[in-house]
N, C-alpha and C positions, 0 to 999 in steps of 0.2 A: 621449272621442270623438276619432278620428283626424282629421288635417287634411282628408283627402279626403272623409270623411263630413260634416265640418262644412261644407265647400264644397257638397257635394251637397244638404244639407238647409237651405240658406239660404232665407229666405222668398221667395215668388214676388213679383216686382216688379209694378208697376202694369200693368194690361192695356191701358193707352193705347199707341198706336203709338210705337215706339222707332226711333232711327236704325238702319239696316242696317249693322252694324259687327261687329268681332270679338267684342266683349263680348256682343252680342245673340246671335250664333251659338253661343258657348260656353254661354250661358244656356239656349238651346233644346235643345242637345245634352244638357245636364244634366237638363232636364225629360223628355227622351225616355228617358234611362236610368232615371229614376224611373218613368216609365210602363211600361217593360219590367219593372221590379220589381213594380209593381202587377199587371201582367198575369200574371206567373209565379206570383203568390200565389193565382191562381185555383185551381190544383190542390189545395193543402192546404185552401183554403177550401171547395171543393166536397166533398172527402172528409169534412171535419169537419161540414159542413152535413147530409150524409146520415146520418152516425153520430149527430149530435145528435137527429135525428128518430127514429132507431131506438132510442135510449136509452129513450124513453117506453114503447112497447109491450113492449120486452124487459125492462123493470124488473119486470114481473109474474112473471117467472121468475128474477129476481135477476141475470141476465146483464147487463141494462141498467144496474144499479147499478155493477157492476164496470167496465162500459164508460164510464159517466159519470165515474168517477174518473180516467180517462185523457183523455176528450174535453173535459171542462170546463176543466181546467188548460191543455190544449193550445190550446183556443180563446182563453182569456184571454191566453196568451203571444202568439198571432198578432195579436189585436186590440190588444195593448199596443204591438206594433211599428207597427201602422197608426196608432194614436193618436199615437205619437211622431213618425212621419214626417209625417202630415197636419197635426199641430199645429205642427211646425217650418215647414212650407210656409206655413201661415197666420199664423205669428208669435204663436201662443197655445198654451195648454195645453188638452188635451181630457181631462177627468177621467173615470175609470171609474165611480165611484159604486157599486161592488159592496156588497151587504149584508154586514155583519160576520159572519164564520163562526167567530169565536173562541168556544170553549166547546162547539162541536158535535162530534158523533161520526160514525161511519160510517153511522148511520141518519138522524140529524137533518140532517146537512150536505146530502145530496141534496134534502131537503125545503126547505131554505133556498134552494138553487139554483133550484128550480122556482118559488118565489114571488118570486124576485128579478127585477125588471123589467130591470135592467142585463144580466143573463145572457141574457134573451130578446132584448134589443137586439143582443147579440153574435151570436145565431143569425140574426137578420135581416140583420146585416152580412155573415155568411158567404154567404147567398144573393145579396145584392147584389154581393159581390165576384166570385162565380162567374157572374154574368149581366150586368147592366147595367154594373157597374163594370169588368168585363173588356172589354166593348165600348168603353167610353170610353178605357181605357188601351192597348188594342192598336192603336187607330187611329193615334196619332202614330208608333208603331213601324212600322206598315205603310206609312204615307205616306212615311217616310224610307227604308225599306229597299227599297220597290218599285222606284225608279229604279236602284238598284244591281243588283237582280235582273234587270231588263230589259236593262241594259247587258251584264252577264255572259252572258245568254242570247243577245243579238245577236252578241257576239264569238265565242261557242263554236258556235252553231248557224248564224248568218248568215241566218236566215229573214227574210222581209219583215215578218211580223207582229211580230217582236221589235223591228225598227227603227222600226215604226210606234208601238209602245209607248214606245220611247225618245223619240220626238218629243213624246209626251204627258206626259213626266215633268216638264216645266216647271211646268204647273199643279199637279201633285201636290206638288212642292217648295214652291210658293207656299202651297198649302193647309196643308202641314205647318208652314210658318213662321207662318202666321196663327192656326192652330187649336190648336197645342200648348199655349201658356200657359193658354188658356181651358179646355181639356179637363182639364189637370192640376189647375188650381184648382177646377174643378167637381167632380172626384173627391174632392179634399180637403174641400170644403164638404159634399159628400154624406156622407162618413165622419163629419164632425163632427156632422151632423144625426142620424145613426143612432147613433153611439157616445156622443155627449155627453148631457148631461141635458136633458130636456124642460123647458119653462117651468114646468109644474105640479110636476115633481120638484124643480126649483130652489127654487120657493116652499115646498114641503114641507120641504126640507132647511133653508131659511132659518128656517122656523117652529121646527124642532127646535133649531137653533142659538140662536135668540132665547130659547126656553123654557129651554134649559140655562143660557144666560147670565143670564137673569132669576133662576133658582133660585140660581146661584152668587152673584149680586149680593145677593139677599135673605139668603143665609147670611152673606155678608161684612158686610152691614149689621147683622144680628143680633149677629154677633161684635163689631162696633164698639160697638154699644149696650151689650153686656155689659162690654166693656173700660172704657167711660166710666163705667158704674155702679160697676165695681170700683174704678176710680181715685178716683171721688168718695167712695165708702164708706171706702176705706183712707186717703185723704188728707184732702181738705178737710172732709168730713163729720165725721171723727174729731176734727180740730183745732177745728172750730167747736163741737162738743159739749164739748170741753175748755175752750174759752173761756167757754161758758155756765156750766159748773161752777165755774170760777175766779171769775167775776164774782159768782155766787151766794154763794160762801164769803166773798168780800171784803165783800159787803153785811152779812153776819153779824158780821164781825170789825172793821168800820170804826170802831166805838166802843170795843170792848174791847181790840183790838190793832191800832192803825192801821198799824204797821210791817208786820205780816204781811199786812194787807189791801192795802197798797201793793205788796208783793212779788207777791201774786196778780194784781193788776191789771197789773203789768209783764209777768208771764208770759202773761196774756191778750192783751196787746198784741202780744207776739212771736208767739203762736200765730195771731193774726189775720193778721199779715204772712205767716207760713208758709202759712196757708190760702189767702190771696190768690195766692201763687205757685203753689200746687197747682192752683187754678182756672185760672190762666194757662197752665199746662202742658197741662191738659185741652183748653183752647180751641185751643192751638197744634196739638194732635193732630187737632182737627176741621177747622180752617181757619187756617193759619198767618198771623200778622199781616203778615209781609212779602208774602204773596200777596194779602192784602186791600188793603194800602196801595200796593203797587208793581206789581201784576199778575204774570203768569206769568214774564215776562222778568226782572223784578226779584227775584221769589222764587227763581228758579234761581240768579241771581248771589249772593243771600244764602246759598243752600245751599253754593255753591262756596267762599266766602270762608274759613270756618274749617277746611276740610279740609287735611290735611298733605301735599299735593302740588300742583304747579302745574296749574290747570284753566283752560282757555280757554273762555270763554262767548261765543258769537256767536248770539244769539237776537233775531230781528227779527220781532215779532208785532204785529198791529193790536190796538186795543182792542176791547172788546165780546165777547171769547170767553166763552161761558157758564161760570159759576162751577163747576158740577159737573165740566165738562171740564178747567178750569184746575186744580182740586184733584186730579183723577185723574192728570193729566200731571205735576203737581208731585211727588206722592208716587211716581210711576213713576220720574222722574228721580232722586229722592232714594234710592230702592232701588238703582238702577243705580250711582250714585256710591258708595253704601255698599259694594256688592259690589266695586267697583274698589279701594277703600281696603283692604278686608279680604283679598281673594283674588288680585288681579291681579298684585301685585308690580310695579306700573307706576311710571314716572318722571314721566309727565305724562298728562293726560286732557283731554277736550274735550266740550263740549255745543253742538250746532248746532240751531237751530230756525227754522222759517219757516212761513208760511201761504200756500197756493196753491190756487186753485180749490175752496174749501170744505173743505180738508183741512189739519189741523195736523200738521206734520212735525217730529219731534224725533230727534236722533241723539246717543247717548252713546258715546264711544269712549275707548280707552286703548291705550298701547303695551306692555302687560304680557305675561304668559306665554301668554295665550290659554287655550283649553280650556273656556270657559264653557258650561254646559249649560242650554239653554233649558227643559228639563224640571225643572230644580232648583226647590226650593221658592220661592226669591226671585223668579226671573224668571217662573216659572209664575204666581205671585201677581200680578205686574205685568201679565201677559197677561190674566188674568181681570179685573183692574181695568179694563183698556182695552176688553175685549170687551163690557162693559156699555154702551159707547157706540159699538159697531160698530168699535172700533179694532183694530189689528193690531200684533204685535210680531215682529220678525225678528232673529235673532242670528247673526252671522258671527264665529266665534272659533276659527280654526285653531290647532293647536299652535304655540307660538312667537309668537302674536299677529299683528296687533293684534286686539282685541275691539271690535266695532262693533254696538251695539244700536240698531235703527231702529224707531221707533214712529210710527204714523199714526192719527189720529183724525178722522173726518169731523165737521164742526160748522159752524155758521153764526154769524158775528159779529153783534153788535147794531148795527153801522154799515151 
């Protein structure tokens, strides 16, 4: 985005009275330019609104379908611009929420459009932009340009009516000064209400996300249970079975061949030690002892100590974080650090953690080559693990580095 566009799309300041100075004047001129853009958008909005309505009856003769393949994408492009502009003015993102059209064809895609509430919101926006929205946006432009028009008319024509209008320009400029911020913000809020998700749709989307997260969590839990069963079967269970066999043979040989019985008992003792170590490994995979003994901060420090590169750990967390959240965060950090060691080519790394306003914040970063892919199996697995707790994962990893993985998990402490 260019510098002038960045300046133009700065969020609207508070509507409270501001000192009359150069900055306030520049800000109102900026908002007036935006109002002019809003007003000019009335023309394509009106054309697309009329064509959108015509698509429905004309679809009976197939002309409407062909028209829809031009009108719907054009409408989406226009509303995308308005979402970006209005969202920037409000300091937030206005999502589109269109239904997924992947896998559709020339016949099924229009049917998906017709049943998509977000597409109908776009049509409603077109009519708003061509009517009430146009009136809201043209008013600041008219209030500012009217005095200029009156002055030019008075100088060129010299009629008394023109000079009378010039005398009335003072109240017009005052009205422009006072009304412009509110009108532009009102237009942006109206577009957010029309183009954004309704409360019901947000709840429906949240239910879908929770259902998907629950299914993934159940799949992950089932996979973990299978892994634990496999580890126990291949490790501790096999060793304990061998111990039982050796002890049984030793019982039979203890009178006839005491030396052989002693050797079998020695092997049984060694197998018992190995089985105990296997059980400890399984337990570490479920809930690491460092995490249980020292909490999340200590567990992360224990993770960092054996790794072959300098890792700075600055984790300041309160006690009482729920154990499932601690475990998920611990293994998420472990996966990120493992990726750093394997792929980053880094000379140093860091882990920063804090807890603010009911949210656990963790950041894992390194000075490596960058290019980490959030869709990769490792990081996507971390994201799924956190989603089970409504957590989020964001990856910033430009080519050349650094790589910064930010994780946030809402939770309540026991304190």
